[in-house]
DRENDO-1510 file (C-alpha; in Angstrom, 1 decimal, always signed):
<recs>
REC; n; res; u; v; w
REC; 1; MET; +0.0; +0.0; +0.0 .
REC; 2; THR; +1.5; +3.6; -1.0 .
REC; 3; ALA; +1.5; +6.1; +1.7 .
REC; 4; ASN; +0.0; +9.4; +1.0 .
REC; 5; PRO; +2.5; +12.2; +0.7 .
REC; 6; GLN; +0.1; +14.8; +1.8 .
REC; 7; ASN; -0.9; +12.7; +5.1 .
REC; 8; ASN; +2.9; +12.3; +5.9 .
REC; 9; SER; +3.5; +16.0; +5.4 .
REC; 10; SER; +0.6; +16.9; +7.8 .
REC; 11; HIS; +1.7; +14.4; +10.3 .
REC; 12; SER; +5.3; +15.8; +10.0 .
REC; 13; ASP; +3.9; +19.5; +10.7 .
REC; 14; ASP; +2.0; +18.1; +13.6 .
REC; 15; VAL; +5.0; +16.5; +15.2 .
REC; 16; SER; +7.1; +19.6; +14.5 .
REC; 17; LEU; +4.6; +21.8; +16.2 .
REC; 18; TYR; +4.1; +19.5; +19.1 .
REC; 19; GLY; +8.0; +19.4; +19.4 .
REC; 20; LEU; +8.2; +23.0; +19.4 .
REC; 21; PHE; +5.5; +23.3; +22.1 .
REC; 22; SER; +7.1; +20.6; +24.2 .
REC; 23; LEU; +10.4; +22.3; +23.8 .
REC; 24; PHE; +9.1; +25.6; +25.1 .
REC; 25; ILE; +7.3; +23.8; +28.0 .
REC; 26; LYS; +10.4; +22.3; +29.2 .
REC; 27; ASN; +12.3; +25.6; +28.8 .
REC; 28; TRP; +9.5; +27.7; +30.6 .
REC; 29; ILE; +11.9; +28.9; +33.3 .
REC; 30; THR; +14.4; +30.3; +30.6 .
REC; 31; LEU; +11.3; +32.1; +28.9 .
REC; 32; GLY; +10.0; +33.3; +32.2 .
REC; 33; ILE; +13.4; +34.7; +33.5 .
REC; 34; CYS; +13.9; +36.5; +30.2 .
REC; 35; GLY; +10.4; +38.0; +30.1 .
REC; 36; ILE; +10.3; +39.0; +33.7 .
REC; 37; SER; +14.0; +40.6; +33.6 .
REC; 38; PHE; +13.1; +42.9; +30.5 .
REC; 39; ALA; +9.9; +43.9; +32.1 .
REC; 40; ALA; +11.6; +44.5; +35.6 .
REC; 41; LEU; +14.3; +46.5; +33.9 .
REC; 42; ALA; +11.7; +48.6; +31.7 .
REC; 43; GLY; +9.6; +49.1; +35.0 .
REC; 44; LEU; +12.5; +50.5; +36.9 .
REC; 45; TRP; +13.5; +52.7; +33.9 .
REC; 46; ALA; +9.8; +53.9; +33.4 .
REC; 47; VAL; +9.5; +54.8; +37.4 .
REC; 48; GLN; +12.5; +57.0; +37.0 .
REC; 49; GLN; +11.1; +59.1; +34.1 .
REC; 50; PRO; +9.2; +62.3; +34.9 .
REC; 51; ASN; +5.4; +62.7; +34.3 .
REC; 52; ILE; +4.6; +64.7; +31.3 .
REC; 53; TYR; +1.5; +66.6; +31.1 .
REC; 54; THR; -0.1; +67.9; +27.8 .
REC; 55; ALA; -2.2; +71.1; +27.3 .
REC; 56; GLU; -4.5; +71.3; +24.6 .
REC; 57; MET; -6.4; +74.1; +22.5 .
REC; 58; VAL; -8.7; +74.2; +19.6 .
REC; 59; LEU; -8.8; +77.3; +17.4 .
REC; 60; MET; -10.7; +78.6; +14.7 .
REC; 61; PRO; -9.9; +81.2; +12.0 .
REC; 62; ALA; -11.4; +84.4; +13.3 .
REC; 63; GLN; -13.8; +85.8; +10.6 .
REC; 64; LYS; -12.4; +88.8; +8.6 .
REC; 65; ASP; -14.9; +91.4; +7.1 .
REC; 66; GLU; -13.6; +92.4; +3.8 .
REC; 67; GLY; -16.7; +92.5; +1.8 .
REC; 68; GLY; -16.6; +96.3; +1.4 .
REC; 69; LEU; -12.9; +96.4; +0.6 .
REC; 70; SER; -13.2; +93.5; -2.1 .
REC; 71; GLY; -16.3; +95.4; -3.7 .
REC; 72; VAL; -14.4; +98.3; -4.1 .
REC; 73; ALA; -11.3; +96.4; -5.4 .
REC; 74; GLY; -13.4; +95.0; -8.2 .
REC; 75; LYS; -14.0; +98.2; -9.6 .
REC; 76; LEU; -10.5; +99.5; -9.1 .
REC; 77; GLY; -8.8; +96.6; -10.6 .
REC; 78; GLY; -5.0; +97.2; -10.2 .
REC; 79; LEU; -5.2; +100.3; -8.5 .
REC; 80; ALA; -5.6; +98.6; -5.2 .
REC; 81; SER; -2.1; +96.8; -5.8 .
REC; 82; LEU; -0.6; +100.2; -6.8 .
REC; 83; ALA; -1.9; +101.7; -3.4 .
REC; 84; GLY; -0.4; +99.0; -1.5 .
REC; 85; VAL; -3.8; +97.5; -0.3 .
REC; 86; GLY; -3.8; +93.8; +0.3 .
REC; 87; ILE; -7.1; +92.2; -0.8 .
REC; 88; GLY; -9.0; +89.0; -1.1 .
REC; 89; GLU; -7.1; +86.2; +0.5 .
REC; 90; GLY; -6.3; +88.2; +3.8 .
REC; 91; GLY; -8.1; +85.8; +6.1 .
REC; 92; ASN; -6.5; +82.8; +4.8 .
REC; 93; SER; -3.0; +84.1; +4.3 .
REC; 94; ASN; -3.2; +85.3; +7.8 .
REC; 95; LEU; -4.0; +81.9; +9.0 .
REC; 96; THR; -1.3; +80.3; +7.1 .
REC; 97; LEU; +1.0; +82.8; +8.6 .
REC; 98; ALA; -0.2; +82.1; +12.0 .
REC; 99; ILE; +0.5; +78.3; +11.7 .
REC; 100; GLU; +4.1; +79.0; +10.1 .
REC; 101; LEU; +5.0; +81.5; +13.0 .
REC; 102; LEU; +4.2; +78.7; +15.6 .
REC; 103; SER; +7.0; +76.7; +13.9 .
REC; 104; SER; +9.3; +79.6; +13.3 .
REC; 105; LYS; +12.7; +79.7; +14.8 .
REC; 106; ALA; +12.7; +83.4; +15.1 .
REC; 107; PHE; +9.3; +83.5; +16.6 .
REC; 108; ILE; +9.7; +80.9; +19.1 .
REC; 109; SER; +13.0; +82.2; +20.2 .
REC; 110; ASP; +11.5; +85.5; +20.8 .
REC; 111; PHE; +8.9; +83.9; +23.0 .
REC; 112; ILE; +11.3; +82.1; +25.0 .
REC; 113; GLU; +13.2; +85.4; +25.6 .
REC; 114; GLU; +10.2; +87.4; +26.4 .
REC; 115; ASN; +8.8; +84.9; +29.0 .
REC; 116; ASN; +12.2; +84.2; +30.4 .
REC; 117; LEU; +11.9; +80.4; +29.7 .
REC; 118; LEU; +15.5; +79.5; +29.2 .
REC; 119; VAL; +15.9; +77.7; +32.4 .
REC; 120; PRO; +12.5; +75.8; +32.3 .
REC; 121; VAL; +13.2; +74.5; +28.8 .
REC; 122; MET; +16.9; +73.9; +29.0 .
REC; 123; ALA; +17.6; +72.8; +32.7 .
REC; 124; ALA; +14.2; +71.4; +34.2 .
REC; 125; GLU; +14.2; +67.7; +34.4 .
REC; 126; GLY; +10.9; +67.4; +36.4 .
REC; 127; TRP; +8.1; +68.9; +38.5 .
REC; 128; ASP; +7.6; +68.6; +42.2 .
REC; 129; ALA; +3.9; +68.7; +42.8 .
REC; 130; LYS; +4.0; +69.0; +46.5 .
REC; 131; MET; +6.2; +72.0; +46.3 .
REC; 132; ASN; +4.7; +73.1; +43.1 .
REC; 133; LYS; +8.1; +74.0; +41.5 .
REC; 134; LEU; +10.4; +72.7; +38.9 .
REC; 135; ILE; +13.1; +70.2; +39.6 .
REC; 136; ILE; +16.2; +71.7; +38.2 .
REC; 137; ASN; +19.3; +69.8; +36.9 .
REC; 138; ASN; +21.9; +71.2; +39.1 .
REC; 139; ASN; +24.7; +70.1; +36.6 .
REC; 140; ILE; +23.1; +72.3; +34.2 .
REC; 141; TYR; +21.9; +75.4; +36.1 .
REC; 142; ASN; +22.9; +76.3; +39.6 .
REC; 143; GLU; +19.8; +77.7; +41.2 .
REC; 144; GLU; +21.5; +79.3; +44.4 .
REC; 145; GLU; +24.1; +81.1; +42.3 .
REC; 146; GLN; +21.6; +81.5; +39.4 .
REC; 147; LYS; +24.4; +80.4; +37.1 .
REC; 148; TRP; +24.7; +78.2; +34.1 .
REC; 149; VAL; +27.3; +75.4; +34.8 .
REC; 150; ARG; +26.8; +72.9; +32.0 .
REC; 151; LYS; +29.7; +71.6; +30.1 .
REC; 152; ALA; +29.4; +72.4; +26.6 .
REC; 153; LYS; +31.8; +72.0; +23.5 .
REC; 154; LEU; +32.4; +74.9; +21.4 .
REC; 155; PRO; +30.7; +76.9; +19.7 .
REC; 156; LYS; +28.2; +76.3; +22.4 .
REC; 157; LYS; +28.7; +78.0; +25.8 .
REC; 158; PRO; +27.5; +77.0; +29.3 .
REC; 159; LYS; +24.5; +79.2; +28.8 .
REC; 160; PRO; +22.3; +77.8; +26.3 .
REC; 161; SER; +21.4; +80.1; +23.2 .
REC; 162; TYR; +17.8; +80.9; +22.1 .
REC; 163; GLN; +18.5; +78.9; +19.0 .
REC; 164; GLU; +19.3; +75.7; +21.3 .
REC; 165; ALA; +16.2; +76.4; +23.3 .
REC; 166; GLN; +13.9; +77.0; +20.2 .
REC; 167; ILE; +14.8; +73.3; +19.1 .
REC; 168; ILE; +14.0; +71.9; +22.2 .
REC; 169; PHE; +10.6; +73.9; +22.7 .
REC; 170; SER; +9.6; +73.1; +19.1 .
REC; 171; LYS; +9.7; +69.3; +20.4 .
REC; 172; LEU; +7.1; +70.0; +22.8 .
REC; 173; LEU; +4.7; +71.8; +20.7 .
REC; 174; GLU; +2.6; +70.3; +18.2 .
REC; 175; VAL; +0.3; +72.1; +15.7 .
REC; 176; GLU; -2.1; +70.5; +13.4 .
REC; 177; GLN; -4.8; +72.0; +11.0 .
REC; 178; ASN; -7.8; +70.3; +9.8 .
REC; 179; PRO; -7.8; +71.0; +6.0 .
REC; 180; LYS; -11.5; +70.9; +5.7 .
REC; 181; SER; -12.7; +72.7; +8.6 .
REC; 182; LEU; -9.7; +74.8; +9.0 .
REC; 183; PHE; -9.7; +74.3; +12.8 .
REC; 184; VAL; -6.3; +74.4; +14.4 .
REC; 185; ASN; -5.2; +71.9; +17.3 .
REC; 186; ILE; -2.4; +72.9; +19.4 .
REC; 187; SER; -0.7; +70.5; +22.1 .
REC; 188; LEU; +2.0; +71.2; +24.5 .
REC; 189; ASP; +3.9; +68.7; +26.5 .
REC; 190; TYR; +5.7; +69.5; +29.7 .
REC; 191; TYR; +6.6; +68.6; +33.2 .
REC; 192; SER; +4.4; +71.1; +34.7 .
REC; 193; PRO; +0.8; +71.2; +33.9 .
REC; 194; LEU; +0.3; +74.6; +35.0 .
REC; 195; MET; +3.1; +75.9; +32.7 .
REC; 196; ALA; +2.1; +73.8; +29.8 .
REC; 197; ALA; -1.3; +75.4; +29.9 .
REC; 198; ASP; +0.1; +78.9; +30.4 .
REC; 199; TRP; +2.5; +78.7; +27.6 .
REC; 200; ALA; +0.0; +77.4; +25.0 .
REC; 201; THR; -2.3; +80.4; +25.9 .
REC; 202; LYS; +0.5; +82.8; +25.7 .
REC; 203; LEU; +1.7; +81.3; +22.5 .
REC; 204; VAL; -1.8; +82.0; +20.8 .
REC; 205; LYS; -2.0; +85.6; +22.3 .
REC; 206; LYS; +1.4; +86.4; +20.8 .
REC; 207; VAL; +0.7; +84.9; +17.4 .
REC; 208; ASN; -2.6; +87.1; +17.3 .
REC; 209; GLU; -0.7; +90.2; +18.5 .
REC; 210; HIS; +2.2; +89.8; +16.1 .
REC; 211; ILE; -0.1; +89.6; +13.1 .
REC; 212; ARG; -2.1; +92.5; +14.3 .
REC; 213; GLN; +0.8; +94.7; +14.6 .
REC; 214; LEU; +2.0; +93.6; +11.1 .
REC; 215; ASP; -1.7; +94.5; +9.5 .
REC; 216; LEU; -1.6; +97.7; +11.4 .
REC; 217; LYS; +1.6; +98.9; +10.2 .
REC; 218; GLU; +0.5; +97.9; +6.7 .
REC; 219; SER; -2.9; +99.9; +7.0 .
REC; 220; ASN; -1.0; +102.8; +8.4 .
REC; 221; GLN; +1.2; +102.8; +5.3 .
REC; 222; SER; -1.5; +102.3; +2.9 .
REC; 223; ILE; -3.6; +105.1; +4.6 .
REC; 224; GLU; -0.8; +107.4; +4.2 .
REC; 225; TYR; +0.1; +106.6; +0.6 .
REC; 226; LEU; -3.8; +106.9; -0.4 .
REC; 227; GLU; -3.7; +110.3; +1.3 .
REC; 228; LYS; -0.8; +111.3; -0.9 .
REC; 229; LEU; -2.7; +110.0; -4.0 .
REC; 230; ILE; -5.9; +111.7; -3.2 .
REC; 231; VAL; -4.1; +115.2; -2.9 .
REC; 232; GLU; -2.0; +114.6; -6.1 .
REC; 233; SER; -4.7; +113.1; -8.1 .
REC; 234; LYS; -6.4; +115.6; -10.7 .
REC; 235; VAL; -9.2; +113.3; -11.7 .
REC; 236; ALA; -12.2; +113.5; -9.6 .
REC; 237; GLU; -13.3; +109.8; -10.2 .
REC; 238; LEU; -9.9; +108.7; -8.9 .
REC; 239; ARG; -9.9; +110.7; -5.9 .
REC; 240; ASN; -13.4; +109.1; -4.9 .
REC; 241; MET; -12.0; +105.7; -5.6 .
REC; 242; PHE; -8.9; +106.3; -3.4 .
REC; 243; SER; -11.2; +107.9; -0.8 .
REC; 244; ASN; -13.2; +104.7; -0.7 .
REC; 245; LEU; -10.2; +102.6; -0.3 .
REC; 246; MET; -8.8; +104.7; +2.4 .
REC; 247; GLU; -12.2; +104.4; +4.1 .
REC; 248; GLU; -11.9; +100.5; +4.2 .
REC; 249; GLN; -8.4; +100.6; +5.4 .
REC; 250; ILE; -9.4; +102.6; +8.1 .
REC; 251; LYS; -12.3; +100.1; +9.1 .
REC; 252; SER; -9.7; +97.3; +8.9 .
REC; 253; LYS; -7.4; +99.2; +11.3 .
REC; 254; MET; -10.3; +99.8; +13.5 .
REC; 255; LEU; -11.2; +96.2; +13.7 .
REC; 256; ALA; -7.5; +95.3; +14.2 .
REC; 257; SER; -7.4; +97.6; +17.0 .
REC; 258; LEU; -10.5; +96.2; +18.8 .
REC; 259; ARG; -10.3; +92.4; +18.2 .
REC; 260; ALA; -8.5; +90.3; +20.7 .
REC; 261; ASP; -8.5; +87.0; +18.8 .
REC; 262; TYR; -7.5; +88.7; +15.6 .
REC; 263; VAL; -6.4; +85.7; +13.6 .
REC; 264; LEU; -7.0; +82.5; +15.7 .
REC; 265; LYS; -10.1; +82.4; +18.0 .
REC; 266; VAL; -10.1; +80.1; +20.7 .
REC; 267; VAL; -12.9; +77.5; +20.7 .
REC; 268; ASP; -11.6; +75.2; +23.3 .
REC; 269; PRO; -9.1; +77.0; +25.9 .
REC; 270; ALA; -6.2; +75.3; +27.4 .
REC; 271; VAL; -6.9; +74.0; +30.8 .
REC; 272; VAL; -4.4; +72.6; +33.3 .
REC; 273; PRO; -4.4; +68.9; +32.7 .
REC; 274; GLU; -5.1; +66.8; +35.8 .
REC; 275; THR; -3.6; +63.5; +34.8 .
REC; 276; LYS; -0.2; +62.8; +33.0 .
REC; 277; SER; -0.1; +61.8; +29.1 .
REC; 278; LYS; +3.4; +60.3; +29.5 .
REC; 279; PRO; +5.2; +58.0; +30.0 .
REC; 280; MET; +2.6; +55.0; +29.8 .
REC; 281; ARG; +4.5; +52.9; +32.3 .
REC; 282; SER; +2.2; +49.9; +32.3 .
REC; 283; LEU; +2.4; +49.7; +28.5 .
REC; 284; ILE; +6.3; +49.9; +28.4 .
REC; 285; VAL; +6.5; +47.0; +31.0 .
REC; 286; VAL; +4.0; +44.8; +28.9 .
REC; 287; ILE; +5.9; +45.6; +25.8 .
REC; 288; ALA; +9.4; +45.0; +27.3 .
REC; 289; GLY; +8.0; +41.8; +28.8 .
REC; 290; PHE; +6.8; +40.7; +25.3 .
REC; 291; PHE; +10.4; +41.3; +23.8 .
REC; 292; GLY; +12.0; +39.7; +26.7 .
REC; 293; GLY; +9.9; +36.5; +25.9 .
REC; 294; ILE; +10.9; +36.8; +22.0 .
REC; 295; ILE; +14.5; +36.9; +23.3 .
REC; 296; GLY; +13.8; +34.0; +25.4 .
REC; 297; LEU; +12.4; +31.9; +22.4 .
REC; 298; ILE; +15.5; +32.8; +20.4 .
REC; 299; ILE; +17.8; +31.5; +23.2 .
REC; 300; VAL; +15.8; +28.2; +23.7 .
REC; 301; LEU; +15.8; +27.6; +19.9 .
REC; 302; TYR; +19.5; +28.4; +19.6 .
REC; 303; ARG; +20.3; +25.9; +22.5 .
REC; 304; ALA; +18.1; +23.1; +21.0 .
REC; 305; GLY; +19.8; +23.7; +17.4 .
REC; 306; ARG; +23.3; +23.4; +18.8 .
REC; 307; LYS; +22.2; +20.3; +20.7 .
REC; 308; SER; +20.8; +18.6; +17.6 .
REC; 309; GLN; +24.1; +19.5; +15.7 .
REC; 310; GLN; +26.1; +17.9; +18.5 .
REC; 311; LEU; +24.2; +14.6; +18.5 .
REC; 312; ALA; +24.3; +14.4; +14.7 .
REC; 313; SER; +28.1; +14.9; +14.7 .
REC; 314; HIS; +28.4; +11.9; +17.2 .
</recs>
């Protein structure tokens, strides 16, 4: 009677799987030691890591009333550009500018300098919730002497530059925009929940104020230039058109002066987070234990392979 190859193959696979299962059962101590060791080491590491809190904000583009100015611009054609008046896409361009500023080196550096954040960004290593104060690394900054003591290689100096601080701060900040709704989500990670919420709020205020000042400056320049055109123009129709343009610029200037949320309007303000967002210690331990178990499997299979080779050679 001829044996069926498929049955033999199936039987061989069953034997192999059973053999592997038996091998792992016999070496459960090795597997357990590897898994527990990795999990324990990961747990020790995770416990030593400081808590990180995330402050979040939801923003929307502030509505900009440009209907009157756009209507006048339709009649004037290229004269609006000649007068130095920006028309049409002011709202969207300001929103794009606001998002770009939040990742701008110069803008973030100025923010750090204005709010005296060099020590919190570059020297802090945790947050003492009971004392309600930052934990400062004494190897970087001496609090008693208020002196930078870190060891740095040239061209860096003991006192970090604002450019260095900007790089670190940018890693704490995340800005995302929904392309459909144009809503902007800002999240800021830090050791202190109070500071995380405070910094996020101040960042948005600075962005609004920065663009407001740019637009006010542009409006003032446009008004000044339009006044000059009105005086110099000898055609009555052109003078009326320039007057209408100047009136719209004055309205824009007034709105810029009065609006608090000039470009980004706060929908959901930053609140002080009550629970940490990082590190996820239990997940770290589980993942480490899983990888430890895989290392244990590799060790067991390696030992079994070596033993089979030795038996075959004899």
